[in-house]
All heavy atoms as TSV, in Angstrom:
chain	resi	resn	atom	element	x	y	z
A	1	MET	N	N	0.757	-1.165	-0.016
A	1	MET	CA	C	0.078	0.021	-0.006
A	1	MET	C	C	0.838	1.258	-0.024
A	1	MET	O	O	0.532	2.287	-0.742
A	1	MET	CB	C	-0.936	-0.086	1.174
A	1	MET	CG	C	-1.853	1.078	1.355
A	1	MET	SD	S	-3.087	0.870	-0.042
A	1	MET	CE	C	-4.172	2.163	0.363
A	2	ALA	N	N	1.903	1.237	0.691
A	2	ALA	CA	C	2.932	2.451	0.791
A	2	ALA	C	C	3.501	2.669	-0.626
A	2	ALA	O	O	3.720	3.749	-0.966
A	2	ALA	CB	C	3.963	2.081	1.843
A	3	GLY	N	N	3.714	1.649	-1.373
A	3	GLY	CA	C	4.199	1.807	-2.743
A	3	GLY	C	C	3.296	2.632	-3.544
A	3	GLY	O	O	3.611	3.399	-4.477
A	4	ILE	N	N	1.941	2.296	-3.499
A	4	ILE	CA	C	0.951	3.034	-4.345
A	4	ILE	C	C	0.922	4.431	-3.803
A	4	ILE	O	O	0.827	5.313	-4.661
A	4	ILE	CB	C	-0.364	2.322	-4.084
A	4	ILE	CG1	C	-0.313	0.911	-4.818
A	4	ILE	CG2	C	-1.428	3.210	-4.777
A	4	ILE	CD1	C	-1.638	0.043	-4.478
A	5	VAL	N	N	0.922	4.730	-2.580
A	5	VAL	CA	C	0.985	6.056	-2.095
A	5	VAL	C	C	2.149	6.862	-2.535
A	5	VAL	O	O	1.994	8.081	-3.037
A	5	VAL	CB	C	0.730	6.202	-0.625
A	5	VAL	CG1	C	0.813	7.585	0.040
A	5	VAL	CG2	C	-0.564	5.594	-0.113
A	6	ASN	N	N	3.233	6.208	-2.480
A	6	ASN	CA	C	4.482	6.882	-2.944
A	6	ASN	C	C	4.502	7.127	-4.420
A	6	ASN	O	O	4.887	8.197	-4.907
A	6	ASN	CB	C	5.700	6.000	-2.552
A	6	ASN	CG	C	7.035	6.692	-2.801
A	6	ASN	OD1	O	7.085	7.964	-2.638
A	6	ASN	ND2	N	8.103	6.000	-3.217
A	7	TYR	N	N	3.861	6.267	-5.128
A	7	TYR	CA	C	3.786	6.463	-6.649
A	7	TYR	C	C	2.971	7.608	-6.913
A	7	TYR	O	O	3.303	8.339	-7.894
A	7	TYR	CB	C	3.241	5.126	-7.245
A	7	TYR	CG	C	2.958	5.351	-8.837
A	7	TYR	CD1	C	3.987	5.229	-9.727
A	7	TYR	CD2	C	1.557	5.404	-9.114
A	7	TYR	CE1	C	3.589	5.363	-10.969
A	7	TYR	CE2	C	1.333	5.660	-10.539
A	7	TYR	CZ	C	2.263	5.463	-11.447
A	7	TYR	OH	O	2.114	5.672	-12.756
A	8	ILE	N	N	1.725	7.746	-6.321
A	8	ILE	CA	C	0.950	8.864	-6.537
A	8	ILE	C	C	1.521	10.179	-6.242
A	8	ILE	O	O	1.439	11.135	-6.909
A	8	ILE	CB	C	-0.482	8.567	-5.763
A	8	ILE	CG1	C	-1.165	7.333	-6.370
A	8	ILE	CG2	C	-1.361	9.813	-5.802
A	8	ILE	CD1	C	-2.462	6.960	-5.519
A	9	LYS	N	N	2.224	10.121	-5.058
A	9	LYS	CA	C	2.928	11.477	-4.733
A	9	LYS	C	C	3.957	11.824	-5.712
A	9	LYS	O	O	4.057	12.994	-6.133
A	9	LYS	CB	C	3.537	11.247	-3.284
A	9	LYS	CG	C	2.627	11.386	-2.048
A	9	LYS	CD	C	3.322	11.184	-0.808
A	9	LYS	CE	C	2.437	11.240	0.341
A	9	LYS	NZ	N	3.214	10.925	1.652
A	10	GLU	N	N	4.806	10.889	-6.104
A	10	GLU	CA	C	5.757	11.159	-7.197
A	10	GLU	C	C	5.178	11.567	-8.515
A	10	GLU	O	O	5.682	12.452	-9.129
A	10	GLU	CB	C	6.670	9.948	-7.360
A	10	GLU	CG	C	7.536	9.731	-6.190
A	10	GLU	CD	C	8.452	8.496	-6.402
A	10	GLU	OE1	O	8.451	7.898	-7.482
A	10	GLU	OE2	O	9.148	8.197	-5.423
A	11	SER	N	N	4.001	11.049	-8.834
A	11	SER	CA	C	3.230	11.381	-9.998
A	11	SER	C	C	2.818	12.826	-10.145
A	11	SER	O	O	2.970	13.545	-10.960
A	11	SER	CB	C	2.152	10.497	-10.339
A	11	SER	OG	O	2.571	9.154	-10.553
A	12	PHE	N	N	2.249	13.097	-9.021
A	12	PHE	CA	C	1.810	14.560	-8.788
A	12	PHE	C	C	2.981	15.524	-8.765
A	12	PHE	O	O	3.025	16.702	-9.325
A	12	PHE	CB	C	1.074	14.883	-7.466
A	12	PHE	CG	C	-0.415	14.490	-7.647
A	12	PHE	CD1	C	-0.959	13.373	-6.916
A	12	PHE	CD2	C	-1.276	15.165	-8.511
A	12	PHE	CE1	C	-2.358	12.983	-7.144
A	12	PHE	CE2	C	-2.669	14.806	-8.719
A	12	PHE	CZ	C	-3.101	13.774	-7.936
A	13	GLY	N	N	4.104	15.218	-8.164
A	13	GLY	CA	C	5.298	16.036	-8.235
A	13	GLY	C	C	5.811	16.250	-9.554
A	13	GLY	O	O	6.190	17.319	-9.911
A	14	GLU	N	N	5.732	15.077	-10.461
A	14	GLU	CA	C	6.146	15.233	-11.727
A	14	GLU	C	C	5.385	16.190	-12.671
A	14	GLU	O	O	5.740	17.066	-13.397
A	14	GLU	CB	C	6.138	13.839	-12.456
A	14	GLU	CG	C	7.351	12.895	-12.086
A	14	GLU	CD	C	8.557	13.210	-12.732
A	14	GLU	OE1	O	8.572	13.608	-13.952
A	14	GLU	OE2	O	9.564	12.967	-12.025
A	15	LEU	N	N	4.059	16.043	-12.366
A	15	LEU	CA	C	3.093	16.867	-13.124
A	15	LEU	C	C	3.262	18.275	-12.656
A	15	LEU	O	O	3.017	19.204	-13.508
A	15	LEU	CB	C	1.618	16.454	-12.863
A	15	LEU	CG	C	1.228	15.066	-13.548
A	15	LEU	CD1	C	-0.215	14.651	-12.992
A	15	LEU	CD2	C	1.244	15.245	-14.985
A	16	LYS	N	N	3.446	18.617	-11.440
A	16	LYS	CA	C	3.589	19.905	-11.062
A	16	LYS	C	C	4.968	20.669	-11.420
A	16	LYS	O	O	4.964	21.676	-11.753
A	16	LYS	CB	C	3.420	19.954	-9.344
A	16	LYS	CG	C	3.561	21.324	-8.844
A	16	LYS	CD	C	3.202	21.219	-7.382
A	16	LYS	CE	C	3.165	22.547	-6.689
A	16	LYS	NZ	N	3.083	22.665	-5.298
A	17	ASN	N	N	6.022	19.820	-11.319
A	17	ASN	CA	C	7.316	20.500	-11.490
A	17	ASN	C	C	8.022	20.199	-12.817
A	17	ASN	O	O	8.867	21.087	-13.204
A	17	ASN	CB	C	8.267	20.024	-10.247
A	17	ASN	CG	C	7.763	20.395	-9.046
A	17	ASN	OD1	O	7.288	21.444	-8.646
A	17	ASN	ND2	N	7.789	19.372	-8.042
A	18	ASN	N	N	7.707	19.091	-13.484
A	18	ASN	CA	C	8.506	18.770	-14.620
A	18	ASN	C	C	7.724	19.027	-15.931
A	18	ASN	O	O	8.429	18.753	-16.915
A	18	ASN	CB	C	9.079	17.395	-14.523
A	18	ASN	CG	C	10.037	17.215	-13.311
A	18	ASN	OD1	O	10.651	18.280	-12.954
A	18	ASN	ND2	N	10.243	16.072	-12.871
A	19	VAL	N	N	6.414	19.006	-15.945
A	19	VAL	CA	C	5.578	19.118	-17.082
A	19	VAL	C	C	5.574	20.498	-17.539
A	19	VAL	O	O	5.184	21.530	-16.691
A	19	VAL	CB	C	4.216	18.526	-16.895
A	19	VAL	CG1	C	3.274	18.702	-18.096
A	19	VAL	CG2	C	4.326	16.968	-16.603
A	20	THR	N	N	5.655	20.756	-18.847
A	20	THR	CA	C	5.501	22.197	-19.297
A	20	THR	C	C	4.035	22.364	-19.752
A	20	THR	O	O	3.665	21.670	-20.711
A	20	THR	CB	C	6.366	22.458	-20.470
A	20	THR	OG1	O	7.820	22.255	-20.086
A	20	THR	CG2	C	6.273	23.782	-20.981
A	21	TRP	N	N	3.292	23.114	-19.097
A	21	TRP	CA	C	1.787	23.266	-19.459
A	21	TRP	C	C	1.696	24.534	-20.375
A	21	TRP	O	O	2.363	25.260	-20.176
A	21	TRP	CB	C	1.121	23.629	-18.073
A	21	TRP	CG	C	1.112	22.407	-17.115
A	21	TRP	CD1	C	1.927	22.211	-16.127
A	21	TRP	CD2	C	0.329	21.214	-17.183
A	21	TRP	NE1	N	1.779	20.993	-15.431
A	21	TRP	CE2	C	0.757	20.341	-16.148
A	21	TRP	CE3	C	-0.603	20.709	-18.122
A	21	TRP	CZ2	C	0.158	19.167	-15.861
A	21	TRP	CZ3	C	-1.157	19.542	-17.931
A	21	TRP	CH2	C	-0.750	18.571	-16.776
A	22	PRO	N	N	0.833	24.239	-21.250
A	22	PRO	CA	C	0.593	25.379	-22.190
A	22	PRO	C	C	-0.078	26.541	-21.530
A	22	PRO	O	O	-0.742	26.333	-20.436
A	22	PRO	CB	C	-0.500	24.795	-23.200
A	22	PRO	CG	C	-1.246	23.622	-22.532
A	22	PRO	CD	C	-0.159	23.099	-21.572
A	23	THR	N	N	-0.036	27.789	-22.162
A	23	THR	CA	C	-0.667	28.936	-21.581
A	23	THR	C	C	-2.166	28.760	-21.819
A	23	THR	O	O	-2.642	27.926	-22.598
A	23	THR	CB	C	-0.077	30.236	-22.118
A	23	THR	OG1	O	-0.524	30.145	-23.653
A	23	THR	CG2	C	1.334	30.418	-22.137
A	24	TRP	N	N	-2.974	29.601	-21.236
A	24	TRP	CA	C	-4.366	29.563	-21.392
A	24	TRP	C	C	-4.761	29.907	-22.852
A	24	TRP	O	O	-5.650	29.192	-23.374
A	24	TRP	CB	C	-5.043	30.553	-20.352
A	24	TRP	CG	C	-6.579	30.532	-20.474
A	24	TRP	CD1	C	-7.333	31.473	-20.968
A	24	TRP	CD2	C	-7.503	29.513	-20.077
A	24	TRP	NE1	N	-8.600	31.190	-20.887
A	24	TRP	CE2	C	-8.747	29.875	-20.477
A	24	TRP	CE3	C	-7.191	28.186	-19.604
A	24	TRP	CZ2	C	-9.887	29.113	-20.118
A	24	TRP	CZ3	C	-8.410	27.434	-19.315
A	24	TRP	CH2	C	-9.661	27.895	-19.608
A	25	ALA	N	N	-4.140	30.684	-23.455
A	25	ALA	CA	C	-4.548	31.077	-24.836
A	25	ALA	C	C	-3.999	29.897	-25.866
A	25	ALA	O	O	-4.893	29.612	-26.697
A	25	ALA	CB	C	-3.620	32.389	-25.298
A	26	GLU	N	N	-2.988	29.245	-25.472
A	26	GLU	CA	C	-2.560	28.091	-26.196
A	26	GLU	C	C	-3.576	26.889	-26.127
A	26	GLU	O	O	-3.989	26.297	-27.063
A	26	GLU	CB	C	-1.168	27.596	-25.781
A	26	GLU	CG	C	-0.014	28.413	-26.349
A	26	GLU	CD	C	1.288	27.965	-25.754
A	26	GLU	OE1	O	1.326	27.387	-24.686
A	26	GLU	OE2	O	2.335	28.137	-26.547
A	27	ALA	N	N	-4.086	26.684	-24.847
A	27	ALA	CA	C	-4.897	25.651	-24.650
A	27	ALA	C	C	-6.261	25.879	-25.256
A	27	ALA	O	O	-6.883	24.952	-25.921
A	27	ALA	CB	C	-5.210	25.589	-23.216
A	28	GLN	N	N	-6.674	27.224	-25.274
A	28	GLN	CA	C	-7.911	27.515	-26.043
A	28	GLN	C	C	-7.782	27.326	-27.497
A	28	GLN	O	O	-8.732	26.717	-28.109
A	28	GLN	CB	C	-8.279	28.836	-25.681
A	28	GLN	CG	C	-8.958	29.192	-24.357
A	28	GLN	CD	C	-9.151	30.650	-24.168
A	28	GLN	OE1	O	-8.489	31.554	-24.648
A	28	GLN	NE2	N	-10.224	30.983	-23.349
A	29	SER	N	N	-6.701	27.762	-28.105
A	29	SER	CA	C	-6.606	27.602	-29.554
A	29	SER	C	C	-6.405	26.169	-29.984
A	29	SER	O	O	-6.889	25.745	-30.970
A	29	SER	CB	C	-5.403	28.301	-30.050
A	29	SER	OG	O	-4.161	27.985	-29.538
A	30	LEU	N	N	-5.675	25.398	-29.157
A	30	LEU	CA	C	-5.461	24.008	-29.525
A	30	LEU	C	C	-6.747	23.290	-29.421
A	30	LEU	O	O	-7.145	22.318	-30.001
A	30	LEU	CB	C	-4.445	23.362	-28.520
A	30	LEU	CG	C	-2.973	23.765	-28.949
A	30	LEU	CD1	C	-2.022	23.181	-27.805
A	30	LEU	CD2	C	-2.643	23.360	-30.238
A	31	THR	N	N	-7.690	23.633	-28.325
A	31	THR	CA	C	-8.970	22.976	-28.103
A	31	THR	C	C	-9.954	23.203	-29.317
A	31	THR	O	O	-10.573	22.422	-29.900
A	31	THR	CB	C	-9.668	23.538	-26.891
A	31	THR	OG1	O	-8.771	23.181	-25.751
A	31	THR	CG2	C	-10.974	22.913	-26.643
A	32	ILE	N	N	-9.822	24.547	-29.886
A	32	ILE	CA	C	-10.623	24.851	-31.158
A	32	ILE	C	C	-10.138	24.010	-32.276
A	32	ILE	O	O	-10.973	23.553	-33.081
A	32	ILE	CB	C	-10.600	26.368	-31.345
A	32	ILE	CG1	C	-11.315	26.969	-30.217
A	32	ILE	CG2	C	-11.035	26.624	-32.742
A	32	ILE	CD1	C	-11.217	28.642	-30.305
A	33	LEU	N	N	-8.763	23.917	-32.302
A	33	LEU	CA	C	-8.218	23.113	-33.526
A	33	LEU	C	C	-8.615	21.614	-33.379
A	33	LEU	O	O	-9.192	21.104	-34.514
A	33	LEU	CB	C	-6.652	23.268	-33.469
A	33	LEU	CG	C	-5.883	22.583	-34.566
A	33	LEU	CD1	C	-6.128	23.454	-35.865
A	33	LEU	CD2	C	-4.434	22.470	-34.164
A	34	VAL	N	N	-8.600	21.033	-32.300
A	34	VAL	CA	C	-9.143	19.749	-32.153
A	34	VAL	C	C	-10.496	19.560	-32.473
A	34	VAL	O	O	-10.941	18.672	-33.192
A	34	VAL	CB	C	-8.790	19.154	-30.722
A	34	VAL	CG1	C	-9.542	17.905	-30.530
A	34	VAL	CG2	C	-7.233	19.083	-30.532
A	35	ALA	N	N	-11.399	20.613	-32.050
A	35	ALA	CA	C	-12.867	20.468	-32.253
A	35	ALA	C	C	-13.052	20.617	-33.841
A	35	ALA	O	O	-13.823	19.887	-34.439
A	35	ALA	CB	C	-13.591	21.532	-31.528
A	36	VAL	N	N	-12.356	21.604	-34.448
A	36	VAL	CA	C	-12.678	21.766	-35.904
A	36	VAL	C	C	-12.200	20.369	-36.689
A	36	VAL	O	O	-12.961	19.930	-37.506
A	36	VAL	CB	C	-11.781	22.926	-36.461
A	36	VAL	CG1	C	-11.661	22.849	-37.966
A	36	VAL	CG2	C	-12.350	24.222	-35.902
A	37	PHE	N	N	-10.985	19.953	-36.249
A	37	PHE	CA	C	-10.465	18.659	-36.992
A	37	PHE	C	C	-11.482	17.373	-36.694
A	37	PHE	O	O	-11.779	16.575	-37.607
A	37	PHE	CB	C	-9.071	18.241	-36.766
A	37	PHE	CG	C	-8.218	19.020	-37.703
A	37	PHE	CD1	C	-7.534	20.109	-37.220
A	37	PHE	CD2	C	-7.980	18.663	-39.009
A	37	PHE	CE1	C	-6.486	20.745	-37.971
A	37	PHE	CE2	C	-7.138	19.254	-39.760
A	37	PHE	CZ	C	-6.486	20.426	-39.367
A	38	SER	N	N	-12.082	17.456	-35.492
A	38	SER	CA	C	-12.915	16.337	-35.135
A	38	SER	C	C	-14.223	16.468	-36.009
A	38	SER	O	O	-14.752	15.474	-36.480
A	38	SER	CB	C	-13.409	16.453	-33.627
A	38	SER	OG	O	-12.270	16.164	-32.943
A	39	ILE	N	N	-14.819	17.720	-36.261
A	39	ILE	CA	C	-15.958	17.814	-37.047
A	39	ILE	C	C	-15.624	17.463	-38.517
A	39	ILE	O	O	-16.429	16.733	-39.183
A	39	ILE	CB	C	-16.429	19.168	-36.882
A	39	ILE	CG1	C	-16.998	19.544	-35.426
A	39	ILE	CG2	C	-17.496	19.597	-37.956
A	39	ILE	CD1	C	-17.353	20.929	-35.135
A	40	ILE	N	N	-14.499	17.967	-39.047
A	40	ILE	CA	C	-14.107	17.541	-40.354
A	40	ILE	C	C	-13.964	15.969	-40.604
A	40	ILE	O	O	-14.477	15.464	-41.557
A	40	ILE	CB	C	-12.828	18.425	-40.756
A	40	ILE	CG1	C	-13.138	19.848	-40.935
A	40	ILE	CG2	C	-12.272	17.759	-42.231
A	40	ILE	CD1	C	-11.814	20.751	-41.005
A	41	PHE	N	N	-13.288	15.501	-39.681
A	41	PHE	CA	C	-13.144	13.968	-39.682
A	41	PHE	C	C	-14.483	13.237	-39.587
A	41	PHE	O	O	-14.683	12.268	-40.403
A	41	PHE	CB	C	-12.141	13.604	-38.652
A	41	PHE	CG	C	-11.715	12.120	-38.805
A	41	PHE	CD1	C	-10.866	11.747	-39.794
A	41	PHE	CD2	C	-12.239	11.084	-37.845
A	41	PHE	CE1	C	-10.465	10.445	-39.874
A	41	PHE	CE2	C	-11.738	9.871	-38.026
A	41	PHE	CZ	C	-10.851	9.440	-39.001
A	42	SER	N	N	-15.379	13.695	-38.690
A	42	SER	CA	C	-16.579	13.040	-38.605
A	42	SER	C	C	-17.463	13.171	-40.002
A	42	SER	O	O	-18.224	12.291	-40.258
A	42	SER	CB	C	-17.337	13.518	-37.368
A	42	SER	OG	O	-17.695	14.772	-37.449
A	43	LEU	N	N	-17.385	14.448	-40.486
A	43	LEU	CA	C	-18.105	14.548	-41.778
A	43	LEU	C	C	-17.558	13.851	-42.934
A	43	LEU	O	O	-18.383	13.130	-43.644
A	43	LEU	CB	C	-18.090	16.075	-42.116
A	43	LEU	CG	C	-18.948	16.993	-41.300
A	43	LEU	CD1	C	-18.713	18.429	-41.729
A	43	LEU	CD2	C	-20.390	16.667	-41.355
A	44	ALA	N	N	-16.161	13.510	-42.816
A	44	ALA	CA	C	-15.773	12.695	-43.887
A	44	ALA	C	C	-15.946	11.209	-43.710
A	44	ALA	O	O	-16.416	10.549	-44.712
A	44	ALA	CB	C	-14.093	12.892	-43.780
A	45	ILE	N	N	-16.039	10.810	-42.419
A	45	ILE	CA	C	-16.548	9.360	-42.173
A	45	ILE	C	C	-17.942	9.248	-42.504
A	45	ILE	O	O	-18.396	8.176	-43.080
A	45	ILE	CB	C	-16.319	9.127	-40.864
A	45	ILE	CG1	C	-14.791	9.133	-40.395
A	45	ILE	CG2	C	-16.805	7.770	-40.370
A	45	ILE	CD1	C	-14.049	8.041	-40.935
A	46	TRP	N	N	-18.743	10.172	-42.289
A	46	TRP	CA	C	-20.235	10.183	-42.542
A	46	TRP	C	C	-20.306	10.130	-44.176
A	46	TRP	O	O	-21.167	9.167	-44.585
A	46	TRP	CB	C	-20.941	11.339	-41.966
A	46	TRP	CG	C	-22.307	11.457	-42.648
A	46	TRP	CD1	C	-23.458	10.780	-42.034
A	46	TRP	CD2	C	-22.906	12.378	-43.515
A	46	TRP	NE1	N	-24.516	11.053	-42.793
A	46	TRP	CE2	C	-24.199	12.081	-43.743
A	46	TRP	CE3	C	-22.204	13.275	-44.402
A	46	TRP	CZ2	C	-24.975	12.759	-44.655
A	46	TRP	CZ3	C	-22.973	13.973	-45.358
A	46	TRP	CH2	C	-24.289	13.661	-45.497
A	47	GLY	N	N	-19.593	10.851	-44.828
A	47	GLY	CA	C	-19.767	10.818	-46.258
A	47	GLY	C	C	-19.241	9.566	-46.902
A	47	GLY	O	O	-19.943	8.984	-47.863
A	48	ILE	N	N	-18.256	8.989	-46.404
A	48	ILE	CA	C	-17.688	7.641	-46.917
A	48	ILE	C	C	-18.726	6.575	-46.595
A	48	ILE	O	O	-19.150	5.720	-47.403
A	48	ILE	CB	C	-16.362	7.407	-46.272
A	48	ILE	CG1	C	-15.306	8.265	-46.855
A	48	ILE	CG2	C	-15.995	5.898	-46.614
A	48	ILE	CD1	C	-13.901	8.362	-46.227
A	49	ASP	N	N	-19.298	6.585	-45.298
A	49	ASP	CA	C	-20.282	5.665	-44.917
A	49	ASP	C	C	-21.573	5.788	-45.885
A	49	ASP	O	O	-22.215	4.683	-46.172
A	49	ASP	CB	C	-20.657	5.818	-43.403
A	49	ASP	CG	C	-21.559	4.859	-42.851
A	49	ASP	OD1	O	-21.295	3.647	-43.013
A	49	ASP	OD2	O	-22.652	5.215	-42.395
A	50	THR	N	N	-22.067	6.964	-46.001
A	50	THR	CA	C	-23.168	7.117	-46.831
A	50	THR	C	C	-22.930	6.545	-48.249
A	50	THR	O	O	-23.704	5.919	-48.793
A	50	THR	CB	C	-23.564	8.656	-46.823
A	50	THR	OG1	O	-23.821	9.088	-45.505
A	50	THR	CG2	C	-24.875	8.799	-47.695
A	51	GLY	N	N	-21.823	6.908	-48.796
A	51	GLY	CA	C	-21.372	6.419	-50.242
A	51	GLY	C	C	-21.373	4.961	-50.239
A	51	GLY	O	O	-21.899	4.357	-51.207
A	52	PHE	N	N	-20.819	4.299	-49.285
A	52	PHE	CA	C	-20.692	2.739	-49.182
A	52	PHE	C	C	-22.053	2.156	-49.085
A	52	PHE	O	O	-22.390	1.137	-49.643
A	52	PHE	CB	C	-19.748	2.270	-48.137
A	52	PHE	CG	C	-18.345	2.224	-48.493
A	52	PHE	CD1	C	-17.378	2.800	-47.684
A	52	PHE	CD2	C	-17.821	1.789	-49.784
A	52	PHE	CE1	C	-16.039	2.731	-48.020
A	52	PHE	CE2	C	-16.496	1.725	-50.062
A	52	PHE	CZ	C	-15.585	2.242	-49.180
A	53	SER	N	N	-23.028	2.877	-48.299
A	53	SER	CA	C	-24.301	2.416	-48.106
A	53	SER	C	C	-25.045	2.512	-49.414
A	53	SER	O	O	-25.847	1.365	-49.744
A	53	SER	CB	C	-24.972	3.276	-47.120
A	53	SER	OG	O	-26.307	2.817	-46.909
A	54	LYS	N	N	-24.899	3.471	-50.129
A	54	LYS	CA	C	-25.591	3.559	-51.442
A	54	LYS	C	C	-24.953	2.580	-52.343
A	54	LYS	O	O	-25.907	1.915	-53.184
A	54	LYS	CB	C	-25.486	4.998	-51.936
A	54	LYS	CG	C	-26.392	5.993	-51.158
A	54	LYS	CD	C	-26.309	7.358	-51.791
A	54	LYS	CE	C	-27.166	8.350	-50.898
A	54	LYS	NZ	N	-27.317	9.584	-51.461
A	55	ILE	N	N	-23.798	2.266	-52.460
A	55	ILE	CA	C	-23.178	1.374	-53.354
A	55	ILE	C	C	-23.619	0.056	-53.166
A	55	ILE	O	O	-24.108	-0.755	-53.922
A	55	ILE	CB	C	-21.671	1.438	-53.387
A	55	ILE	CG1	C	-21.159	2.710	-53.913
A	55	ILE	CG2	C	-20.984	0.236	-53.934
A	55	ILE	CD1	C	-19.759	2.969	-53.734
A	56	ILE	N	N	-23.646	-0.354	-51.729
A	56	ILE	CA	C	-24.173	-1.768	-51.390
A	56	ILE	C	C	-25.673	-1.866	-51.600
A	56	ILE	O	O	-25.904	-2.976	-52.142
A	56	ILE	CB	C	-23.710	-1.932	-49.845
A	56	ILE	CG1	C	-22.317	-2.109	-49.686
A	56	ILE	CG2	C	-24.503	-3.213	-49.212
A	56	ILE	CD1	C	-21.843	-2.049	-48.258
A	57	THR	N	N	-26.384	-0.884	-51.406
A	57	THR	CA	C	-27.835	-0.879	-51.672
A	57	THR	C	C	-28.048	-1.132	-53.177
A	57	THR	O	O	-28.886	-2.072	-53.610
A	57	THR	CB	C	-28.548	0.268	-51.131
A	57	THR	OG1	O	-28.455	0.459	-49.826
A	57	THR	CG2	C	-30.058	0.246	-51.429
A	58	ALA	N	N	-27.309	-0.346	-54.093
A	58	ALA	CA	C	-27.496	-0.590	-55.425
A	58	ALA	C	C	-27.039	-1.928	-55.955
A	58	ALA	O	O	-27.603	-2.507	-56.807
A	58	ALA	CB	C	-26.680	0.506	-56.109
A	59	TYR	N	N	-25.892	-2.456	-55.304
A	59	TYR	CA	C	-25.520	-3.912	-55.619
A	59	TYR	C	C	-26.592	-4.880	-55.373
A	59	TYR	O	O	-26.885	-5.762	-56.235
A	59	TYR	CB	C	-24.227	-4.039	-54.938
A	59	TYR	CG	C	-23.642	-5.444	-55.069
A	59	TYR	CD1	C	-23.077	-5.811	-56.134
A	59	TYR	CD2	C	-23.771	-6.390	-53.947
A	59	TYR	CE1	C	-22.592	-7.211	-56.317
A	59	TYR	CE2	C	-23.405	-7.720	-54.221
A	59	TYR	CZ	C	-22.742	-8.006	-55.380
A	59	TYR	OH	O	-22.270	-9.283	-55.513
A	60	PHE	N	N	-27.115	-4.779	-54.140
A	60	PHE	CA	C	-28.077	-5.724	-53.781
A	60	PHE	C	C	-29.346	-5.714	-54.636
A	60	PHE	O	O	-30.003	-6.703	-54.990
A	60	PHE	CB	C	-28.403	-5.791	-52.323
A	60	PHE	CG	C	-27.373	-6.499	-51.491
A	60	PHE	CD1	C	-26.535	-5.919	-50.572
A	60	PHE	CD2	C	-27.209	-7.884	-51.550
A	60	PHE	CE1	C	-25.539	-6.407	-49.813
A	60	PHE	CE2	C	-26.202	-8.482	-50.874
A	60	PHE	CZ	C	-25.436	-7.830	-49.989
A	61	LYS	N	N	-29.818	-4.521	-55.073
A	61	LYS	CA	C	-30.915	-4.225	-55.887
A	61	LYS	C	C	-30.582	-4.966	-57.268
A	61	LYS	O	O	-31.508	-5.471	-57.812
A	61	LYS	CB	C	-31.212	-2.852	-55.988
A	61	LYS	CG	C	-31.977	-2.322	-54.927
A	61	LYS	CD	C	-32.430	-0.815	-55.292
A	61	LYS	CE	C	-33.162	-0.142	-53.899
A	61	LYS	NZ	N	-33.472	1.139	-54.147
A	62	MET	N	N	-29.391	-4.819	-57.705
A	62	MET	CA	C	-29.051	-5.338	-59.027
A	62	MET	C	C	-29.005	-6.885	-59.076
A	62	MET	O	O	-29.424	-7.459	-59.957
A	62	MET	CB	C	-27.581	-4.742	-59.372
A	62	MET	CG	C	-27.065	-5.150	-60.834
A	62	MET	SD	S	-25.356	-4.538	-61.148
A	62	MET	CE	C	-24.408	-5.576	-60.030
A	63	ILE	N	N	-28.558	-7.449	-57.941
A	63	ILE	CA	C	-28.415	-8.967	-57.987
A	63	ILE	C	C	-29.874	-9.515	-57.686
A	63	ILE	O	O	-30.065	-10.606	-58.077
A	63	ILE	CB	C	-27.404	-9.483	-56.940
A	63	ILE	CG1	C	-27.369	-8.914	-55.721
A	63	ILE	CG2	C	-26.226	-9.946	-57.627
A	63	ILE	CD1	C	-26.249	-9.452	-54.732
A	64	ASN	N	N	-30.688	-8.873	-56.966
A	64	ASN	CA	C	-31.978	-9.409	-56.673
A	64	ASN	C	C	-32.991	-8.886	-57.824
A	64	ASN	O	O	-34.126	-9.591	-57.762
A	64	ASN	CB	C	-32.480	-8.788	-55.328
A	64	ASN	CG	C	-31.769	-9.446	-54.188
A	64	ASN	OD1	O	-31.273	-10.574	-54.249
A	64	ASN	ND2	N	-31.717	-8.739	-53.075
A	65	GLY	N	N	-32.718	-8.125	-58.643
A	65	GLY	CA	C	-33.442	-7.818	-59.752
A	65	GLY	C	C	-34.462	-6.971	-59.524
A	65	GLY	O	O	-35.366	-6.315	-59.306
Protein backbone atom coordinates (compact mmCIF):
# COMPACT_ATOMS: atom_id res chain seq x y z
CA MET A 1 0.00 0.00 0.00
CA ALA A 2 2.87 2.38 0.79
CA GLY A 3 4.24 1.79 -2.72
CA ILE A 4 1.00 3.00 -4.29
CA VAL A 5 0.88 6.12 -2.11
CA ASN A 6 4.50 6.90 -2.94
CA TYR A 7 3.80 6.40 -6.65
CA ILE A 8 0.87 8.83 -6.53
CA LYS A 9 2.91 11.44 -4.65
CA GLU A 10 5.76 11.18 -7.15
CA SER A 11 3.31 11.38 -10.07
CA PHE A 12 1.80 14.60 -8.76
CA GLY A 13 5.30 15.98 -8.18
CA GLU A 14 6.22 15.21 -11.81
CA LEU A 15 3.06 16.88 -13.09
CA LYS A 16 3.61 19.96 -10.93
CA ASN A 17 7.33 20.49 -11.43
CA ASN A 18 8.50 18.79 -14.64
CA VAL A 19 5.62 19.10 -17.11
CA THR A 20 5.51 22.18 -19.32
CA TRP A 21 1.88 23.23 -19.39
CA PRO A 22 0.51 25.39 -22.23
CA THR A 23 -0.68 28.91 -21.57
CA TRP A 24 -4.42 29.55 -21.35
CA ALA A 25 -4.44 31.08 -24.86
CA GLU A 26 -2.55 28.09 -26.29
CA ALA A 27 -4.94 25.67 -24.60
CA GLN A 28 -7.94 27.51 -26.04
CA SER A 29 -6.55 27.61 -29.58
CA LEU A 30 -5.54 23.95 -29.46
CA THR A 31 -8.99 23.01 -28.17
CA ILE A 32 -10.62 24.85 -31.07
CA LEU A 33 -8.21 23.16 -33.50
CA VAL A 34 -9.09 19.71 -32.14
CA ALA A 35 -12.82 20.49 -32.32
CA VAL A 36 -12.57 21.68 -35.94
CA PHE A 37 -10.58 18.63 -37.05
CA SER A 38 -12.98 16.34 -35.17
CA ILE A 39 -15.93 17.84 -37.02
CA ILE A 40 -14.14 17.61 -40.39
CA PHE A 41 -13.12 14.01 -39.73
CA SER A 42 -16.62 13.01 -38.61
CA LEU A 43 -18.13 14.58 -41.74
CA ALA A 44 -15.62 12.70 -43.91
CA ILE A 45 -16.47 9.40 -42.20
CA TRP A 46 -20.21 10.14 -42.60
CA GLY A 47 -19.71 10.85 -46.31
CA ILE A 48 -17.75 7.65 -46.89
CA ASP A 49 -20.30 5.64 -44.91
CA THR A 50 -23.19 7.14 -46.88
CA GLY A 51 -21.41 6.43 -50.17
CA PHE A 52 -20.70 2.81 -49.26
CA SER A 53 -24.28 2.37 -48.09
CA LYS A 54 -25.61 3.58 -51.44
CA ILE A 55 -23.17 1.36 -53.35
CA ILE A 56 -24.14 -1.72 -51.33
CA THR A 57 -27.85 -0.96 -51.68
CA ALA A 58 -27.48 -0.57 -55.46
CA TYR A 59 -25.47 -3.80 -55.65
CA PHE A 60 -28.11 -5.82 -53.80
CA LYS A 61 -30.90 -4.30 -55.89
CA MET A 62 -28.95 -5.30 -59.00
CA ILE A 63 -28.47 -8.94 -57.97
CA ASN A 64 -32.02 -9.34 -56.66
CA GLY A 65 -33.51 -7.85 -59.79
